[in-house]
C-alpha positions in Angstrom: -109.4 -20.1 40.5 -109.1 -17.2 38.4 -107.0 -17.3 35.3 -104.9 -14.3 34.5 -103.5 -13.5 31.1 -99.8 -12.6 30.8 -99.1 -9.1 29.7 -97.3 -8.8 26.4 -94.2 -6.6 26.3 -93.4 -7.3 22.7 -93.9 -3.7 21.4 -92.8 -0.1 22.1 -94.7 2.5 24.0 -95.7 5.8 22.4 -93.3 7.6 24.7 -90.4 5.4 23.6 -91.1 6.0 20.0 -91.4 9.8 20.5 -88.0 9.9 22.4 -86.4 7.9 19.6 -87.8 10.3 17.0 -86.6 13.4 18.9 -83.1 11.9 19.2 -83.0 10.9 15.5 -84.2 14.4 14.6 -81.4 16.0 16.7 -78.8 13.8 15.1 -80.0 14.5 11.6 -80.1 18.3 12.3 -76.5 18.2 13.5 -75.4 16.2 10.5 -77.2 18.7 8.1 -75.4 21.6 9.8 -72.1 19.9 9.5 -72.6 19.1 5.8 -73.6 22.8 5.2 -70.5 24.0 6.9 -68.3 21.6 5.0 -69.7 22.7 1.7 -69.1 26.4 2.6 -65.6 25.8 3.7 -64.9 23.7 0.6 -66.0 26.6 -1.7 -63.9 29.1 0.2 -60.8 26.9 0.0 -61.4 26.3 -3.7 -61.7 30.1 -4.5 -58.5 30.8 -2.4 -56.6 28.1 -4.3 -57.7 29.5 -7.6 -56.6 33.0 -6.6 -53.3 31.7 -5.3 -52.7 29.8 -8.6 -53.4 32.9 -10.6 -51.0 34.9 -8.4 -48.3 32.4 -9.0 -48.9 32.4 -12.8 -48.8 36.2 -12.8 -45.6 36.2 -10.7 -43.9 33.8 -13.2 -44.8 36.1 -16.1 -43.6 39.2 -14.3 -40.4 37.5 -13.3 -39.6 36.8 -16.9 -40.1 40.4 -18.0 -38.7 42.2 -14.9 -36.0 44.8 -16.0 -32.5 44.5 -14.6 -31.1 46.6 -13.1 -34.2 47.6 -11.2 -35.2 51.1 -12.5 -37.8 52.1 -9.9 -36.9 54.5 -7.1 -40.4 54.1 -5.7 -42.7 51.0 -6.0 -44.3 50.7 -9.4 -47.9 49.3 -9.2 -49.9 48.3 -12.2 -53.1 46.5 -12.8 -52.6 43.2 -14.7 -55.0 40.9 -16.5 -55.9 37.6 -14.9 -54.8 34.5 -16.8 -58.3 33.1 -16.7 -60.9 35.7 -15.6 -63.8 33.2 -15.8 -62.2 31.0 -13.1 -62.7 33.6 -10.5 -65.5 36.0 -11.6 -65.0 39.6 -10.4 -61.4 39.1 -9.4 -58.7 41.8 -10.0 -54.9 41.6 -9.9 -52.2 44.1 -9.4 -48.4 43.9 -9.7 -45.9 45.9 -7.8 -42.2 46.0 -8.6 -39.9 47.7 -6.1 -36.2 47.9 -5.5 -35.7 47.5 -1.8 -32.1 46.3 -2.3 -31.1 49.0 -4.7 -28.3 50.4 -2.5 -26.6 47.0 -2.1 -27.7 45.1 -5.3 -29.5 47.1 -8.0 -30.1 43.9 -10.0 -32.6 42.6 -7.5 -36.3 43.4 -7.8 -39.1 42.5 -5.5 -42.2 41.5 -7.4 -45.5 41.4 -5.5 -48.7 40.1 -7.0 -52.1 40.8 -5.2 -55.2 39.0 -6.4 -58.5 40.5 -4.9 -61.6 38.3 -5.1 -65.0 37.9 -3.3 -65.6 34.9 -1.1 -68.5 36.3 -0.9 -66.8 39.0 1.3 -63.7 40.7 -0.1 -60.5 38.7 0.2 -57.0 38.9 -1.2 -54.0 36.7 -1.9 -50.5 38.2 -2.0 -47.5 36.4 -3.4 -44.0 37.9 -3.7 -40.6 36.9 -5.0 -37.2 38.5 -5.3 -35.7 38.2 -8.7 -32.6 39.3 -10.5 -29.0 38.5 -11.2 
């Protein structure tokens, strides 16, 4: 009688290893893309939040100094200095005071603050408040 040896199935074939490597590479590539997208979105949100906070700070300052009764027959727009220009490099801000309610209540002023910044493409944040007696 002829003696036969049992075949050992203890390892992986080259094809199985290659398939596992390709699947792992696809998963790692997708994870890398997701991480990159998350980082970009996080930076955009952070710059928008900084611009919004600056607009609110400028709006509070303008609210304290707004004249009553509202003296402007047309909207008065001025460039204002940012509270912290280093927080959002290259950003600019403008303030517009108008009197849309002059015929009914001349003591009310509409203060609009616009902060323009790069994200890296140009973006802006606009905040407004009605103030007066």
